[in-house]
LUMLOZA-742206 format. One line per 4 residues: number of its first residue (from 1); for each residue x, y, z of C-alpha. Coordinates in pm, 1 decimal, padded with zeros to 6 digits. Each point is the difference from the previous one (the first is absolute). Layout:
# residues N
NUM> X:Y:Z | ...
END
This chain:
# residues 226
1> -00888.6:00905.5:-00779.1 | 00013.5:-00098.8:00367.8 | 00299.5:00209.6:00111.7 | 00142.4:00317.7:-00149.7
5> 00261.3:00222.1:00165.5 | 00118.2:00317.5:-00173.4 | 00275.8:00244.3:00094.3 | 00015.4:-00133.3:00356.7
9> 00236.2:00147.9:00255.9 | -00009.3:-00111.5:00362.6 | 00224.4:00054.5:00301.5 | -00050.2:-00045.3:00373.4
13> 00020.9:00322.0:00197.7 | 00276.6:-00138.4:00223.6 | 00202.3:-00146.0:-00287.6 | 00341.4:00139.0:-00093.4
17> -00052.7:-00134.1:-00350.0 | -00185.1:00235.6:-00233.2 | -00233.4:-00262.8:-00147.3 | -00073.5:-00356.3:00109.5
21> -00211.2:-00042.7:-00313.4 | 00029.6:00164.2:-00339.7 | -00223.5:-00159.0:-00264.4 | -00049.2:00157.2:-00342.1
25> -00275.7:-00213.2:-00152.4 | -00088.1:-00350.2:00122.5 | -00312.7:-00204.2:-00061.2 | -00138.7:-00349.0:00052.7
29> -00274.9:-00132.3:-00227.6 | -00308.8:-00168.8:00141.9 | 00025.0:-00371.9:00071.8 | 00379.7:-00012.9:-00006.1
33> 00213.7:-00173.2:00262.4 | 00300.5:00226.6:00060.7 | 00305.0:-00096.4:00204.8 | 00229.5:00283.5:00114.4
37> 00333.1:-00098.7:00149.0 | 00266.2:00193.6:00184.8 | 00196.7:-00015.4:00326.2 | -00157.0:00069.6:00337.7
41> -00014.5:00370.1:00084.9 | 00008.9:00127.0:-00358.4 | -00349.2:00155.9:00007.6 | -00226.9:-00280.9:-00120.4
45> -00239.0:00031.3:00294.6 | -00012.2:00377.0:-00050.1 | -00114.2:-00059.0:-00357.0 | -00275.1:-00231.7:00124.4
49> -00112.9:00256.7:00255.6 | -00029.9:00258.1:-00279.1 | -00203.1:-00240.3:-00214.5 | -00232.8:-00059.0:00298.5
53> -00031.2:00367.9:00082.1 | 00144.3:-00054.5:00349.0 | 00251.8:00271.6:-00081.9 | -00032.2:00278.4:-00254.1
57> 00262.4:00111.7:-00252.4 | 00177.6:00332.5:00039.1 | -00056.9:00047.6:-00373.8 | -00178.1:-00190.8:-00273.9
61> -00312.9:-00209.8:-00038.0 | -00099.7:-00348.1:00120.6 | -00290.0:-00145.1:-00198.4 | -00142.0:-00337.3:00105.0
65> -00285.0:-00160.4:-00196.2 | -00058.8:00334.4:-00168.6 | -00028.6:00192.7:00328.2 | 00249.3:00270.1:00104.7
69> 00097.5:-00093.1:00356.6 | 00189.5:00324.1:00059.2 | -00325.8:00192.7:-00044.2 | -00199.0:-00205.6:00255.6
73> -00070.8:00088.4:00361.4 | 00113.2:-00241.4:00272.1 | -00351.9:-00137.6:00034.2 | -00033.2:-00047.5:-00375.6
77> 00335.6:-00180.6:-00005.7 | -00107.3:-00235.9:00280.5 | -00318.9:-00085.8:-00188.0 | 00184.1:-00045.9:-00328.4
81> 00257.0:-00233.6:00156.0 | -00267.3:-00208.7:00171.2 | -00194.1:-00047.1:-00320.8 | 00284.4:-00048.2:-00246.8
85> 00335.2:-00100.3:00154.4 | 00108.0:-00313.5:00185.6 | 00327.6:-00015.2:00190.9 | 00216.0:-00289.5:00120.1
89> 00265.3:00105.0:00249.2 | 00343.2:-00143.9:00067.9 | -00101.4:-00135.4:00342.4 | -00364.2:-00052.3:-00107.8
93> -00123.5:00249.7:00271.0 | -00280.6:-00226.8:00117.6 | -00153.4:00079.3:00339.7 | 00144.6:-00284.2:00204.5
97> -00280.4:-00053.0:00250.3 | -00273.6:-00002.5:-00266.9 | -00092.5:-00304.8:-00204.2 | 00035.2:-00031.9:-00376.6
101> -00369.0:00077.1:-00047.3 | 00017.4:00301.3:00234.0 | 00310.0:00143.0:-00173.3 | -00164.2:-00026.6:-00342.4
105> -00338.7:00125.9:00123.0 | 00168.3:00308.3:00145.3 | 00162.8:00077.8:-00336.2 | -00330.6:-00050.9:-00182.8
109> -00181.9:00261.0:00208.6 | 00188.0:00287.5:-00163.3 | -00125.4:-00071.6:-00351.4 | -00329.0:00113.9:-00149.4
113> 00011.2:-00293.9:-00240.7 | -00079.2:-00249.1:00277.3 | -00308.4:00169.3:00142.2 | -00249.5:-00194.2:-00211.8
117> 00156.4:-00348.2:-00007.2 | 00024.8:-00296.3:00234.8 | 00342.2:00080.0:00140.8 | 00018.2:-00317.4:00211.0
121> -00039.0:-00214.0:-00310.2 | 00258.7:00206.1:-00184.8 | 00251.9:-00041.5:00283.3 | -00047.0:-00375.8:00030.7
125> 00020.5:-00035.7:-00378.0 | 00334.7:00183.0:-00004.8 | 00137.1:-00206.1:00289.0 | -00106.2:-00320.7:-00173.8
129> 00156.9:00113.0:-00328.7 | 00325.0:00073.9:00182.6 | -00013.6:-00337.5:00180.7 | -00007.2:00138.7:00353.2
133> -00105.4:-00287.5:00227.9 | -00356.9:00061.4:00117.8 | 00090.6:-00090.2:00359.4 | 00240.3:00296.6:-00005.6
137> -00251.6:00261.2:-00110.7 | -00108.0:00092.3:00354.7 | 00336.4:-00029.7:00175.0 | 00215.3:00303.8:00086.0
141> 00231.7:00045.2:-00296.7 | 00311.5:00008.3:00221.3 | -00061.9:-00368.4:00079.5 | 00015.8:-00094.8:-00369.0
145> 00296.5:-00087.5:-00218.7 | 00168.3:00260.1:-00220.3 | -00145.0:-00185.9:-00299.5 | -00355.2:00040.5:00129.5
149> 00061.8:00363.8:00091.2 | 00124.1:00079.9:-00350.6 | -00317.9:-00147.3:-00150.4 | -00212.9:00205.8:00238.6
153> 00193.7:00313.0:-00100.0 | -00078.5:-00071.5:-00366.1 | -00367.9:-00056.0:00080.3 | -00013.6:00327.9:00193.2
157> 00159.8:00185.6:-00291.6 | -00255.5:-00141.3:-00245.1 | -00317.0:00034.7:00208.0 | -00087.6:00338.9:-00153.3
161> 00058.3:-00113.9:-00360.5 | 00290.9:00241.3:-00052.5 | 00078.8:00115.3:-00349.9 | 00360.2:00055.4:00115.0
165> 00190.4:-00226.1:00239.1 | 00325.0:00121.2:00156.3 | 00247.1:-00237.0:00165.3 | 00298.5:00132.8:00196.0
169> 00267.6:-00270.7:00049.4 | -00256.4:-00254.4:00130.1 | 00223.2:-00301.3:-00064.1 | 00312.5:00126.5:00178.3
173> -00048.2:-00220.9:00308.0 | -00116.6:-00312.8:-00185.4 | 00199.1:-00308.9:-00088.1 | 00016.8:-00102.6:-00366.5
177> -00298.5:-00243.4:-00008.7 | -00219.6:00247.8:00192.5 | 00115.9:00285.4:-00223.4 | -00085.2:-00187.0:-00320.6
181> -00338.3:-00108.1:00137.1 | -00078.5:00356.9:00104.0 | 00086.0:00133.2:-00345.3 | -00207.1:-00267.1:-00173.9
185> -00307.2:00077.8:00212.2 | 00044.0:00374.4:-00042.1 | 00048.4:00007.4:-00376.2 | -00282.7:-00249.4:-00059.7
189> -00244.5:00219.2:00193.1 | 00117.9:00313.1:-00181.9 | -00056.9:-00165.0:-00336.6 | -00343.2:-00133.2:00101.4
193> -00112.2:00343.2:00121.9 | 00176.1:00202.4:-00273.6 | 00184.8:00184.8:00275.5 | 00308.4:00207.2:-00082.4
197> 00290.1:-00113.1:00221.1 | 00281.4:00230.9:00111.6 | 00257.3:-00204.9:00192.0 | 00331.8:00127.5:00136.0
201> 00287.2:-00206.6:00137.2 | 00377.0:-00030.8:00012.0 | -00032.6:-00371.4:-00087.5 | 00056.6:-00032.8:-00375.1
205> -00082.5:-00373.3:00015.2 | -00365.1:00103.7:-00016.4 | 00026.8:00149.8:-00350.5 | -00145.0:-00299.8:-00183.3
209> -00341.1:00046.7:00164.9 | -00057.3:00332.2:-00181.5 | -00070.9:00119.7:-00352.7 | 00176.3:00333.3:00065.2
213> 00329.0:00052.5:00184.3 | 00165.6:00334.5:00074.8 | 00310.3:00102.9:00188.4 | -00080.9:00272.5:00250.6
217> 00278.4:00224.9:-00127.2 | -00163.9:-00005.1:-00345.3 | -00312.0:00157.9:00155.0 | 00153.3:00231.3:00256.9
221> 00258.3:00249.0:-00121.5 | 00101.0:00075.3:00359.6 | 00082.1:-00363.8:00084.1 | 00367.1:-00072.0:00034.4
225> 00076.7:00365.3:00070.3 | -00021.4:-00035.0:00378.9
END
């Protein structure tokens, strides 16, 4: 099992609402591609932050890849994330003035798994697989098209061979052809690497790319009670 949440309660300290998240028992099996849909602001990103260990539950347990995140220290959590979890953000969160190679190299330095391999070869192999033009590899990423940036974001997320990949609304700013191309690249890489994919969005047109689909309110008992 890749993800298992049990008896989760979470609220922000400045929130008037008692719980932002209330999850009884929710799990995701290894190798699955799960799509969670719900409107913006309903708590989807909060769920992802719990799964990553960025925030901790008020009550309950978060177990990822058999490890209890709520029992880890901050340093242990950082190491665990680096070695096991990839993340693709809504706005990609690339460092604009760095090149594709520099952005991916920076991400690779946090993982123990890359200490004994030829990281330069691994990066170029990923960029070639994702069809990033070689003349763009050394250019600042803010000079590249959105299409090239999205491929670089995927490469960065995969550089540490994550067992779990999390994607938070990464297609929200893409047109339809770019969106479909992004999804095809992403799901193909997940299947090739046997990576579990947890993808959240408000865009239900993406459902057909996944073998599991869940409505956020079916996971979170507190959703819809704002």
